[in-house]
N, CA, C and O atoms as CSV, one atom per row, in Angstrom:
chain,resi,resn,atom,element,x,y,z
A,1,MET,N,N,185.597,106.872,46.760
A,1,MET,CA,C,184.844,107.354,47.145
A,1,MET,C,C,183.543,107.180,46.367
A,1,MET,O,O,183.722,107.581,45.216
A,2,ALA,N,N,182.741,106.891,46.492
A,2,ALA,CA,C,180.805,106.873,46.046
A,2,ALA,C,C,180.722,107.652,45.851
A,2,ALA,O,O,180.722,108.629,46.600
A,3,ARG,N,N,180.532,107.561,43.958
A,3,ARG,CA,C,179.941,108.696,43.722
A,3,ARG,C,C,178.035,109.269,44.650
A,3,ARG,O,O,177.412,108.778,45.591
A,4,LEU,N,N,177.734,110.596,43.635
A,4,LEU,CA,C,176.282,111.175,44.887
A,4,LEU,C,C,175.599,110.205,43.717
A,4,LEU,O,O,175.652,110.075,42.494
A,5,ARG,N,N,175.113,109.775,44.537
A,5,ARG,CA,C,173.091,109.393,43.369
A,5,ARG,C,C,173.016,109.810,42.657
A,5,ARG,O,O,173.268,109.341,41.547
A,6,LYS,N,N,172.562,111.117,42.930
A,6,LYS,CA,C,171.971,112.541,41.983
A,6,LYS,C,C,172.781,113.484,42.434
A,6,LYS,O,O,173.443,113.508,43.472
A,7,THR,N,N,172.619,114.784,41.004
A,7,THR,CA,C,173.557,115.498,41.081
A,7,THR,C,C,172.180,117.001,40.016
A,7,THR,O,O,171.566,116.757,38.977
A,8,MET,N,N,172.156,118.122,40.675
A,8,MET,CA,C,171.580,118.831,40.338
A,8,MET,C,C,171.977,120.207,40.312
A,8,MET,O,O,172.631,120.395,41.337
A,9,ALA,N,N,171.890,121.410,39.545
A,9,ALA,CA,C,172.731,122.754,39.009
A,9,ALA,C,C,172.005,122.819,37.981
A,9,ALA,O,O,171.458,122.226,37.052
A,10,SER,N,N,172.415,124.716,39.026
A,10,SER,CA,C,172.023,125.909,38.223
A,10,SER,C,C,172.514,127.321,37.832
A,10,SER,O,O,173.065,127.929,38.749
A,11,LEU,N,N,172.412,128.015,36.538
A,11,LEU,CA,C,173.157,128.696,37.323
A,11,LEU,C,C,172.339,129.881,37.304
A,11,LEU,O,O,171.787,130.237,36.262
A,12,ARG,N,N,172.181,130.741,38.771
A,12,ARG,CA,C,171.534,131.692,38.734
A,12,ARG,C,C,172.226,133.585,38.520
A,12,ARG,O,O,173.435,133.699,38.722
A,13,ILE,N,N,171.822,134.259,38.323
A,13,ILE,CA,C,171.848,135.566,37.864
A,13,ILE,C,C,170.563,136.047,38.653
A,13,ILE,O,O,169.396,135.724,38.430
A,14,ILE,N,N,171.049,136.887,39.616
A,14,ILE,CA,C,170.225,137.360,40.434
A,14,ILE,C,C,170.149,138.937,41.286
A,14,ILE,O,O,170.924,139.255,42.188
A,15,GLY,N,N,168.938,139.866,40.709
A,15,GLY,CA,C,169.776,141.432,41.189
A,15,GLY,C,C,167.939,142.052,40.567
A,15,GLY,O,O,167.270,141.552,39.663
A,16,ASP,N,N,167.508,143.519,41.654
A,16,ASP,CA,C,166.642,144.131,41.781
A,16,ASP,C,C,166.296,144.820,40.714
A,16,ASP,O,O,165.071,144.876,40.600
A,17,ASP,N,N,167.296,145.759,39.295
A,17,ASP,CA,C,166.720,145.994,38.201
A,17,ASP,C,C,167.819,144.776,37.237
A,17,ASP,O,O,168.650,144.948,36.345
A,18,LEU,N,N,167.411,143.801,37.808
A,18,LEU,CA,C,168.059,142.484,36.742
A,18,LEU,C,C,166.844,142.222,35.578
A,18,LEU,O,O,165.753,141.850,36.009
A,19,VAL,N,N,167.011,142.409,34.111
A,19,VAL,CA,C,166.230,142.583,33.082
A,19,VAL,C,C,166.490,141.557,32.251
A,19,VAL,O,O,167.357,141.472,31.381
A,20,PRO,N,N,165.407,140.537,32.698
A,20,PRO,CA,C,165.533,139.238,31.512
A,20,PRO,C,C,166.341,138.760,30.278
A,20,PRO,O,O,167.084,137.822,29.986
A,21,SER,N,N,165.713,140.117,29.570
A,21,SER,CA,C,165.929,139.923,28.036
A,21,SER,C,C,167.833,140.048,27.512
A,21,SER,O,O,168.460,139.365,26.702
A,22,GLU,N,N,168.367,141.439,28.559
A,22,GLU,CA,C,169.311,141.881,28.688
A,22,GLU,C,C,170.444,140.871,28.855
A,22,GLU,O,O,171.625,141.016,28.539
A,23,ILE,N,N,169.852,139.833,29.409
A,23,ILE,CA,C,171.135,138.743,30.456
A,23,ILE,C,C,171.019,138.010,29.339
A,23,ILE,O,O,172.106,137.859,28.781
A,24,THR,N,N,169.947,137.404,28.704
A,24,THR,CA,C,169.530,136.237,27.493
A,24,THR,C,C,170.784,137.043,26.016
A,24,THR,O,O,171.701,136.395,25.510
A,25,ARG,N,N,170.526,138.139,25.735
A,25,ARG,CA,C,171.736,139.152,25.405
A,25,ARG,C,C,173.205,139.093,25.641
A,25,ARG,O,O,174.189,139.079,24.900
A,26,LEU,N,N,173.058,139.070,26.637
A,26,LEU,CA,C,174.874,139.221,27.013
A,26,LEU,C,C,175.412,137.902,27.023
A,26,LEU,O,O,176.628,137.735,26.926
A,27,LEU,N,N,174.284,136.555,27.176
A,27,LEU,CA,C,174.732,135.305,27.015
A,27,LEU,C,C,174.649,134.713,25.768
A,27,LEU,O,O,175.477,133.894,25.371
A,28,GLY,N,N,173.430,135.187,24.955
A,28,GLY,CA,C,173.551,133.967,23.617
A,28,GLY,C,C,172.748,133.231,23.988
A,28,GLY,O,O,172.117,132.578,23.157
A,29,CYS,N,N,172.468,133.070,25.547
A,29,CYS,CA,C,171.873,131.697,25.703
A,29,CYS,C,C,169.894,131.956,25.926
A,29,CYS,O,O,169.544,132.914,26.616
A,30,ALA,N,N,169.346,131.497,25.610
A,30,ALA,CA,C,168.028,131.717,27.057
A,30,ALA,C,C,168.022,130.971,28.001
A,30,ALA,O,O,168.656,129.929,28.170
A,31,PRO,N,N,167.370,131.433,28.587
A,31,PRO,CA,C,167.352,130.724,29.960
A,31,PRO,C,C,165.939,129.139,30.312
A,31,PRO,O,O,165.058,128.950,29.473
A,32,THR,N,N,165.986,128.650,31.018
A,32,THR,CA,C,165.152,127.907,31.301
A,32,THR,C,C,163.890,128.677,32.451
A,32,THR,O,O,162.822,128.075,32.346
A,33,ASP,N,N,163.833,129.850,33.480
A,33,ASP,CA,C,163.425,130.107,33.807
A,33,ASP,C,C,163.777,131.875,33.973
A,33,ASP,O,O,164.944,132.194,33.745
A,34,ALA,N,N,162.900,132.865,34.317
A,34,ALA,CA,C,163.185,133.909,34.447
A,34,ALA,C,C,162.164,135.192,34.469
A,34,ALA,O,O,161.253,135.274,33.645
A,35,HIS,N,N,162.349,136.015,35.299
A,35,HIS,CA,C,161.493,136.579,35.760
A,35,HIS,C,C,161.910,138.193,36.149
A,35,HIS,O,O,163.109,138.273,36.417
A,36,ALA,N,N,161.159,139.532,36.241
A,36,ALA,CA,C,161.492,140.785,36.600
A,36,ALA,C,C,160.847,141.068,38.169
A,36,ALA,O,O,159.848,140.454,38.544
A,37,LYS,N,N,161.516,142.035,39.001
A,37,LYS,CA,C,161.337,142.319,40.633
A,37,LYS,C,C,159.050,143.109,39.657
A,37,LYS,O,O,158.646,143.840,38.752
A,38,GLY,N,N,158.565,142.340,40.610
A,38,GLY,CA,C,157.545,142.990,40.735
A,38,GLY,C,C,156.973,142.194,39.761
A,38,GLY,O,O,155.801,142.560,39.667
A,39,GLU,N,N,157.267,141.011,38.745
A,39,GLU,CA,C,156.425,140.369,37.897
A,39,GLU,C,C,155.343,139.383,39.448
A,39,GLU,O,O,155.496,139.096,40.636
A,40,ALA,N,N,154.499,139.253,38.545
A,40,ALA,CA,C,153.521,137.817,38.914
A,40,ALA,C,C,154.024,137.132,38.490
A,40,ALA,O,O,154.519,137.102,37.363
A,41,LEU,N,N,154.025,136.077,39.650
A,41,LEU,CA,C,154.222,134.485,39.744
A,41,LEU,C,C,153.558,133.365,40.387
A,41,LEU,O,O,153.344,133.541,41.587
A,42,VAL,N,N,153.081,131.971,39.767
A,42,VAL,CA,C,152.793,131.245,39.904
A,42,VAL,C,C,153.847,130.395,39.940
A,42,VAL,O,O,154.730,130.276,39.090
A,43,SER,N,N,153.583,129.205,42.012
A,43,SER,CA,C,154.134,128.192,42.103
A,43,SER,C,C,153.438,126.954,41.277
A,43,SER,O,O,152.258,126.654,41.460
A,44,ARG,N,N,154.526,126.076,40.091
A,44,ARG,CA,C,153.713,125.324,39.554
A,44,ARG,C,C,153.572,124.179,40.526
A,44,ARG,O,O,153.128,123.096,40.147
A,45,LYS,N,N,154.062,124.469,42.185
A,45,LYS,CA,C,153.971,123.073,42.756
A,45,LYS,C,C,152.370,123.478,43.462
A,45,LYS,O,O,151.439,122.758,43.102
A,46,THR,N,N,152.106,124.466,44.321
A,46,THR,CA,C,150.644,125.047,45.003
A,46,THR,C,C,149.639,125.799,44.060
A,46,THR,O,O,148.485,126.021,44.427
A,47,GLY,N,N,150.220,126.270,42.561
A,47,GLY,CA,C,149.518,126.918,42.382
A,47,GLY,C,C,148.394,128.636,42.491
A,47,GLY,O,O,147.397,129.129,41.964
A,48,GLN,N,N,149.555,128.994,43.666
A,48,GLN,CA,C,149.452,129.768,44.650
A,48,GLN,C,C,150.458,131.340,43.486
A,48,GLN,O,O,151.467,131.237,42.788
A,49,ARG,N,N,149.804,132.258,43.699
A,49,ARG,CA,C,150.339,133.618,43.319
A,49,ARG,C,C,151.190,134.445,44.052
A,49,ARG,O,O,150.507,134.903,44.968
A,50,ARG,N,N,152.219,134.830,44.114
A,50,ARG,CA,C,153.004,135.716,44.825
A,50,ARG,C,C,154.143,136.906,43.562
A,50,ARG,O,O,154.415,136.569,42.410
A,51,ILE,N,N,154.612,138.268,44.237
A,51,ILE,CA,C,155.220,139.118,43.384
A,51,ILE,C,C,156.568,138.981,43.169
A,51,ILE,O,O,157.188,138.895,44.230
A,52,ALA,N,N,157.465,138.913,41.865
A,52,ALA,CA,C,158.478,138.768,42.571
A,52,ALA,C,C,159.262,140.089,43.157
A,52,ALA,O,O,159.164,141.280,42.858
A,53,ARG,N,N,160.385,139.135,44.473
A,53,ARG,CA,C,160.799,140.480,44.974
A,53,ARG,C,C,162.274,140.708,44.646
A,53,ARG,O,O,163.022,141.391,45.345
A,54,PHE,N,N,162.600,140.127,43.611
A,54,PHE,CA,C,163.916,140.304,42.634
A,54,PHE,C,C,163.701,139.883,41.432
A,54,PHE,O,O,162.833,139.052,41.160
A,55,GLY,N,N,164.721,140.588,40.330
A,55,GLY,CA,C,164.826,140.064,39.144
A,55,GLY,C,C,165.773,138.520,39.093
A,55,GLY,O,O,166.714,138.346,39.867
A,56,LYS,N,N,165.436,137.683,38.271
A,56,LYS,CA,C,166.139,136.174,38.272
A,56,LYS,C,C,166.203,136.393,36.234
A,56,LYS,O,O,165.670,137.037,35.330
A,57,TRP,N,N,167.351,135.235,36.498
A,57,TRP,CA,C,167.950,134.332,35.448
A,57,TRP,C,C,168.523,133.544,35.510
A,57,TRP,O,O,169.540,133.387,36.184
A,58,SER,N,N,167.743,132.494,34.460
A,58,SER,CA,C,167.998,130.975,36.074
A,58,SER,C,C,168.254,130.043,34.250
A,58,SER,O,O,167.493,130.186,33.293
A,59,LEU,N,N,169.659,129.064,34.282
A,59,LEU,CA,C,170.041,127.972,33.304
A,59,LEU,C,C,170.269,126.870,33.784
A,59,LEU,O,O,171.366,126.596,34.271
A,60,ARG,N,N,168.843,125.678,33.711
A,60,ARG,CA,C,169.029,124.219,34.255
A,60,ARG,C,C,170.161,123.692,33.853
A,60,ARG,O,O,170.441,124.232,32.782
A,61,ALA,N,N,171.407,122.493,34.310
A,61,ALA,CA,C,171.519,121.701,33.545
A,61,ALA,C,C,170.701,120.772,33.527
A,61,ALA,O,O,169.626,120.933,34.104
A,62,ALA,N,N,170.857,120.119,33.169
A,62,ALA,CA,C,170.558,118.443,32.582
A,62,ALA,C,C,170.481,118.231,34.006
A,62,ALA,O,O,170.878,119.080,34.804
A,63,SER,N,N,169.751,116.607,34.512
A,63,SER,CA,C,170.395,115.979,36.539
A,63,SER,C,C,170.931,115.126,35.666
A,63,SER,O,O,170.695,114.881,34.483
A,64,ARG,N,N,172.322,114.372,37.093
A,64,ARG,CA,C,172.878,113.539,36.145
A,64,ARG,C,C,172.477,111.859,37.828
A,64,ARG,O,O,172.376,111.665,39.039
A,65,GLU,N,N,172.450,111.490,37.044
A,65,GLU,CA,C,172.024,109.933,37.814
A,65,GLU,C,C,172.939,108.922,37.702
A,65,GLU,O,O,172.706,108.567,36.546
A,66,PRO,N,N,173.721,108.286,38.051
A,66,PRO,CA,C,174.729,109.600,39.021
A,66,PRO,C,C,175.553,110.650,39.519
A,66,PRO,O,O,176.385,110.878,38.641
A,67,GLY,N,N,175.643,111.031,40.014
A,67,GLY,CA,C,175.879,112.118,40.239
A,67,GLY,C,C,177.501,112.910,39.161
A,67,GLY,O,O,178.632,112.457,38.983
A,68,ASN,N,N,176.882,114.102,38.721
A,68,ASN,CA,C,178.560,114.118,37.958
A,68,ASN,C,C,178.441,115.610,37.904
A,68,ASN,O,O,177.787,116.049,36.958
A,69,LEU,N,N,178.995,116.539,38.819
A,69,LEU,CA,C,178.848,118.026,38.829
A,69,LEU,C,C,179.071,119.506,37.891
A,69,LEU,O,O,178.564,120.584,37.581
A,70,ASP,N,N,180.823,118.171,37.646
A,70,ASP,CA,C,181.498,118.616,37.124
A,70,ASP,C,C,181.180,118.609,35.245
A,70,ASP,O,O,181.779,119.054,34.267
A,71,ALA,N,N,179.787,117.766,35.497
A,71,ALA,CA,C,179.830,117.408,33.479
A,71,ALA,C,C,178.556,118.565,33.943
A,71,ALA,O,O,178.581,119.417,33.055
A,72,GLN,N,N,177.728,118.843,34.718
A,72,GLN,CA,C,177.283,119.791,34.416
A,72,GLN,C,C,177.792,120.864,34.690
A,72,GLN,O,O,177.650,121.543,33.673
A,73,ILE,N,N,178.455,121.621,35.665
A,73,ILE,CA,C,178.772,122.550,35.046
A,73,ILE,C,C,179.512,123.018,34.140
A,73,ILE,O,O,179.321,124.216,33.932
A,74,ALA,N,N,180.463,122.420,33.378
A,74,ALA,CA,C,181.097,121.918,31.674
A,74,ALA,C,C,179.790,122.687,30.929
A,74,ALA,O,O,179.787,123.831,30.474
A,75,GLU,N,N,178.656,121.691,30.944
A,75,GLU,CA,C,177.054,121.850,30.584
A,75,GLU,C,C,176.894,123.874,30.497
A,75,GLU,O,O,176.961,124.687,29.574
A,76,LEU,N,N,176.670,123.972,31.960
A,76,LEU,CA,C,176.427,125.385,31.631
A,76,LEU,C,C,177.586,126.440,31.326
A,76,LEU,O,O,177.324,127.571,30.917
A,77,VAL,N,N,178.961,125.962,31.568
A,77,VAL,CA,C,179.549,127.222,31.224
A,77,VAL,C,C,179.397,127.011,29.384
A,77,VAL,O,O,178.701,127.865,28.834
A,78,THR,N,N,179.774,126.353,28.841
A,78,THR,CA,C,179.273,126.308,27.642
A,78,THR,C,C,178.674,126.634,26.918
A,78,THR,O,O,178.998,126.783,25.739
A,79,ALA,N,N,177.522,126.863,27.447
A,79,ALA,CA,C,176.020,127.115,27.021
A,79,ALA,C,C,175.942,128.985,25.998
A,79,ALA,O,O,175.303,129.573,25.126
A,80,MET,N,N,177.125,129.160,26.966
A,80,MET,CA,C,177.016,130.764,27.193
A,80,MET,C,C,178.591,131.252,26.284
A,80,MET,O,O,179.524,130.732,25.671
A,81,THR,N,N,178.052,132.678,26.741
A,81,THR,CA,C,179.793,133.257,26.441
A,81,THR,C,C,181.317,133.346,26.799
A,81,THR,O,O,181.653,134.061,27.743
A,82,ASP,N,N,181.895,132.915,26.357
A,82,ASP,CA,C,183.558,132.799,26.978
A,82,ASP,C,C,183.861,134.002,26.909
A,82,ASP,O,O,185.029,134.041,27.293
A,83,ASP,N,N,183.432,135.332,26.579
A,83,ASP,CA,C,183.316,136.639,26.764
A,83,ASP,C,C,183.466,137.166,28.401
A,83,ASP,O,O,182.635,137.772,29.077
A,84,LEU,N,N,184.917,136.674,28.791
A,84,LEU,CA,C,185.292,137.466,30.249
A,84,LEU,C,C,184.586,139.027,30.289
A,84,LEU,O,O,183.952,139.341,31.297
A,85,ASN,N,N,184.682,139.711,29.485
A,85,ASN,CA,C,184.465,141.387,30.063
A,85,ASN,C,C,183.015,140.881,30.310
A,85,ASN,O,O,182.452,141.260,31.337
A,86,VAL,N,N,182.512,140.240,29.641
A,86,VAL,CA,C,180.616,140.420,29.849
A,86,VAL,C,C,180.289,139.878,30.520
A,86,VAL,O,O,179.088,140.082,30.701
A,87,TRP,N,N,180.843,138.896,31.362
A,87,TRP,CA,C,180.873,138.110,32.851
A,87,TRP,C,C,180.850,139.370,33.393
A,87,TRP,O,O,179.857,139.778,33.995
A,88,LEU,N,N,182.017,140.143,33.216
A,88,LEU,CA,C,182.640,141.215,34.750
A,88,LEU,C,C,181.080,142.060,34.400
A,88,LEU,O,O,180.354,142.355,35.350
A,89,ALA,N,N,180.879,142.227,33.698
A,89,ALA,CA,C,179.857,143.763,33.763
A,89,ALA,C,C,178.627,142.525,33.813
A,89,ALA,O,O,177.574,142.870,33.275
A,90,ILE,N,N,178.646,141.486,34.250
A,90,ILE,CA,C,176.699,140.233,34.295
A,90,ILE,C,C,177.352,140.564,36.513
A,90,ILE,O,O,176.658,140.955,37.452
A,91,THR,N,N,178.259,140.325,36.500
A,91,THR,CA,C,178.914,139.613,38.398
A,91,THR,C,C,179.309,141.521,38.755
A,91,THR,O,O,179.162,141.655,39.970
A,92,THR,N,N,179.542,142.296,38.397
A,92,THR,CA,C,179.968,142.920,38.882
A,92,THR,C,C,178.763,144.161,39.949
A,92,THR,O,O,178.897,144.831,40.973
A,93,ARG,N,N,177.077,143.765,38.428
A,93,ARG,CA,C,175.651,144.021,38.993
A,93,ARG,C,C,174.583,143.300,39.906
A,93,ARG,O,O,173.676,143.552,40.699
A,94,TYR,N,N,175.293,142.175,39.266
A,94,TYR,CA,C,174.220,141.020,40.272
A,94,TYR,C,C,175.086,140.221,40.605
A,94,TYR,O,O,176.283,140.198,40.320
A,95,LYS,N,N,174.142,139.181,41.561
A,95,LYS,CA,C,175.231,138.161,41.999
A,95,LYS,C,C,174.754,137.105,41.404
A,95,LYS,O,O,173.572,136.787,41.276
A,96,ALA,N,N,175.986,136.397,40.927
A,96,ALA,CA,C,176.091,134.855,40.034
A,96,ALA,C,C,176.383,133.733,41.182
A,96,ALA,O,O,176.980,133.944,42.238
A,97,ASP,N,N,175.817,132.464,40.731
A,97,ASP,CA,C,176.452,131.783,41.457
A,97,ASP,C,C,175.838,130.159,40.418
A,97,ASP,O,O,175.362,130.125,39.283
A,98,ILE,N,N,176.109,129.040,41.373
A,98,ILE,CA,C,175.897,127.793,40.178
A,98,ILE,C,C,175.269,127.564,41.551
A,98,ILE,O,O,175.910,127.361,42.582
A,99,PHE,N,N,174.365,127.603,41.477
A,99,PHE,CA,C,173.281,127.069,42.735
A,99,PHE,C,C,172.792,125.171,42.189
A,99,PHE,O,O,172.335,124.682,41.156
A,100,CYS,N,N,173.333,124.454,43.941
A,100,CYS,CA,C,173.633,122.548,43.455
A,100,CYS,C,C,173.253,122.265,44.475
A,100,CYS,O,O,173.373,122.758,45.597
A,101,GLY,N,N,172.334,120.681,43.728
A,101,GLY,CA,C,171.598,119.676,44.845
A,101,GLY,C,C,172.376,118.693,44.639
A,101,GLY,O,O,172.097,117.963,43.687
A,102,LEU,N,N,173.376,118.435,45.327
A,102,LEU,CA,C,174.042,117.483,45.655
A,102,LEU,C,C,173.165,116.379,46.615
A,102,LEU,O,O,172.813,116.658,47.761
A,103,PHE,N,N,172.945,115.396,46.113
A,103,PHE,CA,C,172.053,114.171,46.565
A,103,PHE,C,C,172.746,112.484,47.071
A,103,PHE,O,O,173.226,111.755,46.203
A,104,MET,N,N,172.707,112.090,48.402
A,104,MET,CA,C,173.475,111.034,48.257
A,104,MET,C,C,172.986,109.392,48.538
A,104,MET,O,O,171.859,109.223,49.004
A,105,GLY,N,N,173.496,108.687,48.367
A,105,GLY,CA,C,172.221,107.870,48.196
A,105,GLY,C,C,173.159,107.041,49.322
A,105,GLY,O,O,172.952,105.834,49.191
A,106,ARG,N,N,174.060,107.311,50.315
A,106,ARG,CA,C,175.081,106.255,51.156
A,106,ARG,C,C,175.703,107.757,52.299
A,106,ARG,O,O,175.601,108.976,52.156
A,107,TRP,N,N,176.103,107.213,52.988
A,107,TRP,CA,C,176.551,108.487,53.866
A,107,TRP,C,C,177.805,109.015,54.102
A,107,TRP,O,O,178.377,109.702,54.948
A,108,ASN,N,N,178.146,108.174,52.534
A,108,ASN,CA,C,179.984,108.967,52.213
A,108,ASN,C,C,179.895,108.933,50.937
A,108,ASN,O,O,180.770,108.214,50.455
A,109,ASP,N,N,179.095,109.484,50.049
A,109,ASP,CA,C,179.488,110.145,48.956
A,109,ASP,C,C,179.707,111.422,48.351
A,109,ASP,O,O,179.306,112.554,48.620
A,110,GLY,N,N,180.588,110.853,47.294
A,110,GLY,CA,C,181.336,112.147,47.339
A,110,GLY,C,C,181.083,112.283,45.399
A,110,GLY,O,O,180.404,111.657,44.585
A,111,ASP,N,N,182.203,113.639,45.308
A,111,ASP,CA,C,182.290,114.098,44.199
A,111,ASP,C,C,183.235,114.483,43.877
A,111,ASP,O,O,184.034,114.414,44.811
A,112,SER,N,N,183.970,115.191,42.371
A,112,SER,CA,C,184.986,116.106,42.478
A,112,SER,C,C,184.286,117.286,41.594
A,112,SER,O,O,183.270,117.112,40.922
A,113,ILE,N,N,184.964,118.458,41.703
A,113,ILE,CA,C,184.766,119.879,40.172
A,113,ILE,C,C,186.310,119.486,40.143
A,113,ILE,O,O,187.100,119.530,41.085
A,114,SER,N,N,186.555,119.070,38.765
A,114,SER,CA,C,188.141,119.432,38.149
A,114,SER,C,C,188.680,121.257,37.797
A,114,SER,O,O,188.152,122.055,37.022
A,115,ALA,N,N,189.542,121.395,38.438
A,115,ALA,CA,C,190.878,122.441,38.139
A,115,ALA,C,C,190.223,123.542,37.213
A,115,ALA,O,O,189.972,124.730,37.415
A,116,ALA,N,N,189.971,122.406,35.721
A,116,ALA,CA,C,188.869,124.013,34.796
A,116,ALA,C,C,187.973,124.109,35.014
A,116,ALA,O,O,187.336,125.053,34.546
A,117,SER,N,N,187.560,123.454,35.612
A,117,SER,CA,C,185.735,123.471,35.791
A,117,SER,C,C,185.850,124.963,37.195
A,117,SER,O,O,185.080,125.912,37.047
A,118,LEU,N,N,186.526,124.963,38.031
A,118,LEU,CA,C,186.992,125.683,39.241
A,118,LEU,C,C,187.604,127.215,38.741
A,118,LEU,O,O,187.533,128.264,39.381
A,119,LEU,N,N,188.117,127.037,37.626
A,119,LEU,CA,C,188.770,128.811,36.713
A,119,LEU,C,C,187.743,128.945,36.603
A,119,LEU,O,O,187.133,129.810,37.233
A,120,ALA,N,N,187.158,128.099,35.724
A,120,ALA,CA,C,185.718,127.978,34.546
A,120,ALA,C,C,184.518,129.245,35.300
A,120,ALA,O,O,184.000,130.223,34.762
A,121,LEU,N,N,184.420,128.864,36.329
A,121,LEU,CA,C,183.720,130.604,37.757
A,121,LEU,C,C,184.846,130.762,38.025
A,121,LEU,O,O,185.189,130.743,36.842
A,122,GLY,N,N,185.937,130.934,38.637
A,122,GLY,CA,C,185.846,132.124,39.343
A,122,GLY,C,C,186.720,133.210,38.531
A,122,GLY,O,O,186.966,134.388,38.791
A,123,SER,N,N,187.239,132.086,37.061
A,123,SER,CA,C,187.336,133.890,36.161
A,123,SER,C,C,186.294,134.549,35.957
A,123,SER,O,O,186.182,135.765,35.802
A,124,ARG,N,N,185.108,133.339,35.952
A,124,ARG,CA,C,183.411,134.634,35.863
A,124,ARG,C,C,183.297,135.385,36.402
A,124,ARG,O,O,183.002,136.486,35.939
A,125,GLY,N,N,183.527,135.085,37.987
A,125,GLY,CA,C,182.732,135.611,38.951
A,125,GLY,C,C,181.503,135.093,39.646
A,125,GLY,O,O,180.741,135.839,40.260
A,126,ILE,N,N,181.344,133.903,39.542
A,126,ILE,CA,C,180.119,132.573,39.482
A,126,ILE,C,C,180.624,132.213,40.590
A,126,ILE,O,O,181.847,132.079,40.621
A,127,SER,N,N,179.704,131.909,42.018
A,127,SER,CA,C,179.979,131.486,43.308
A,127,SER,C,C,180.075,129.503,43.075
A,127,SER,O,O,180.445,129.150,41.955
A,128,LEU,N,N,179.877,128.810,43.703
A,128,LEU,CA,C,178.940,127.424,43.868
A,128,LEU,C,C,178.455,127.807,45.127
A,128,LEU,O,O,179.097,128.582,45.836
A,129,ASP,N,N,177.541,127.403,45.417
A,129,ASP,CA,C,175.749,127.695,46.002
A,129,ASP,C,C,175.911,125.759,46.587
A,129,ASP,O,O,175.994,125.055,45.581
A,130,LEU,N,N,175.938,125.290,47.324
A,130,LEU,CA,C,176.263,123.410,47.550
A,130,LEU,C,C,175.038,123.103,48.849
A,130,LEU,O,O,175.052,123.386,50.047
A,131,ASP,N,N,174.204,122.529,48.141
A,131,ASP,CA,C,172.978,121.994,49.066
A,131,ASP,C,C,173.055,120.293,49.181
A,131,ASP,O,O,172.758,119.485,48.300
A,132,MET,N,N,173.403,120.101,50.146
A,132,MET,CA,C,173.769,118.989,50.319
A,132,MET,C,C,172.658,117.709,51.066
A,132,MET,O,O,172.756,117.445,52.265
A,133,TYR,N,N,172.074,117.307,50.549
A,133,TYR,CA,C,170.962,116.057,51.021
A,133,TYR,C,C,171.419,114.693,51.272
A,133,TYR,O,O,172.088,114.261,50.333
A,134,GLY,N,N,171.235,113.698,52.463
A,134,GLY,CA,C,171.902,112.867,52.709
A,134,GLY,C,C,170.960,111.861,52.708
A,134,GLY,O,O,169.805,112.260,52.853
A,135,PRO,N,N,171.112,110.697,52.589
A,135,PRO,CA,C,169.971,109.454,52.487
A,135,PRO,C,C,169.156,109.173,53.525
A,135,PRO,O,O,169.428,108.948,54.704
A,136,VAL,N,N,168.269,109.207,53.032
A,136,VAL,CA,C,167.077,108.424,53.938
A,136,VAL,C,C,166.929,106.965,54.618
A,136,VAL,O,O,166.180,106.030,54.334
A,137,GLU,N,N,168.224,107.157,55.935
A,137,GLU,CA,C,168.689,105.743,56.280
A,137,GLU,C,C,167.749,105.509,57.304
A,137,GLU,O,O,167.093,106.536,57.478
A,138,ASP,N,N,167.256,104.199,58.381
A,138,ASP,CA,C,166.849,104.204,59.550
A,138,ASP,C,C,168.735,103.531,60.167
A,138,ASP,O,O,169.394,102.650,59.614
A,139,GLU,N,N,169.144,104.391,61.498
A,139,GLU,CA,C,170.209,103.959,62.207
A,139,GLU,C,C,170.916,102.294,62.382
A,139,GLU,O,O,172.087,101.969,62.581
A,140,SER,N,N,169.521,101.343,62.196
A,140,SER,CA,C,170.139,100.471,62.070
A,140,SER,C,C,170.987,98.986,60.618
A,140,SER,O,O,171.266,97.808,60.396
A,141,SER,N,N,170.976,100.517,60.080
A,141,SER,CA,C,170.855,100.014,58.325
A,141,SER,C,C,172.910,99.859,58.365
A,141,SER,O,O,173.636,100.403,59.197
A,142,ASP,N,N,173.214,99.258,57.580
A,142,ASP,CA,C,175.200,99.210,57.029
A,142,ASP,C,C,175.106,100.020,57.180
A,142,ASP,O,O,175.475,100.365,58.303
A,143,MET,N,N,174.392,101.424,56.006
A,143,MET,CA,C,174.821,101.797,55.439
A,143,MET,C,C,175.467,103.367,55.996
A,143,MET,O,O,176.047,104.331,55.496
A,144,ALA,N,N,174.836,102.827,57.683
A,144,ALA,CA,C,175.281,104.783,58.784
A,144,ALA,C,C,176.865,104.061,58.778
A,144,ALA,O,O,177.366,102.937,58.784
A,145,PRO,N,N,177.180,105.148,58.766
A,145,PRO,CA,C,178.157,105.745,59.544
A,145,PRO,C,C,178.579,104.710,61.056
A,145,PRO,O,O,177.528,104.428,61.631
A,146,GLU,N,N,179.468,104.286,61.577
A,146,GLU,CA,C,180.122,103.794,62.487
A,146,GLU,C,C,180.442,104.561,63.819
A,146,GLU,O,O,181.253,105.456,64.057
A,147,THR,N,N,179.733,104.051,64.429
A,147,THR,CA,C,179.930,104.895,65.987
A,147,THR,C,C,180.239,104.391,66.953
A,147,THR,O,O,179.523,103.515,67.437
A,148,SER,N,N,181.506,104.817,67.595
A,148,SER,CA,C,182.223,103.959,68.442
A,148,SER,C,C,181.658,104.102,70.431
A,148,SER,O,O,181.776,105.124,71.106
A,149,HIS,N,N,181.210,103.057,70.810
A,149,HIS,CA,C,180.023,103.171,72.464
A,149,HIS,C,C,181.401,102.609,73.393
A,149,HIS,O,O,181.870,101.472,73.449
A,150,ALA,N,N,181.779,103.700,73.990
A,150,ALA,CA,C,182.793,103.353,74.926
A,150,ALA,C,C,182.412,103.223,76.177
A,150,ALA,O,O,183.233,102.924,77.044
């Protein structure tokens, strides 16, 4: 299996009554992005202003080229507390996931996640959210999947 061209991953914790400073205190780690519901936000890309519809605390792992989602999960998990009672308190109150961008260089790229990483996520109540982006290839490319013409 060919490796993914690039992977990106962030831990996201989301909730209406989420207080970012409380999550920071509980996890023992500063976020890369955080806001409370009702806070005024400005888009980095467009400069457009909007009001946050929910609270969010997120921590982004370094992107990897070639992709290595397992290393990114380990990076995120080890940056924060390993106290499962803290995680239970957070994940019973808020939605928590690892949001992943998987960028393929070919039509059949892949990656694997170790049992240790899956256990770390599951024991903390963190789900895995995968967004996959296929390669931009024209149909005549030798990298496109073969089709049968019956």
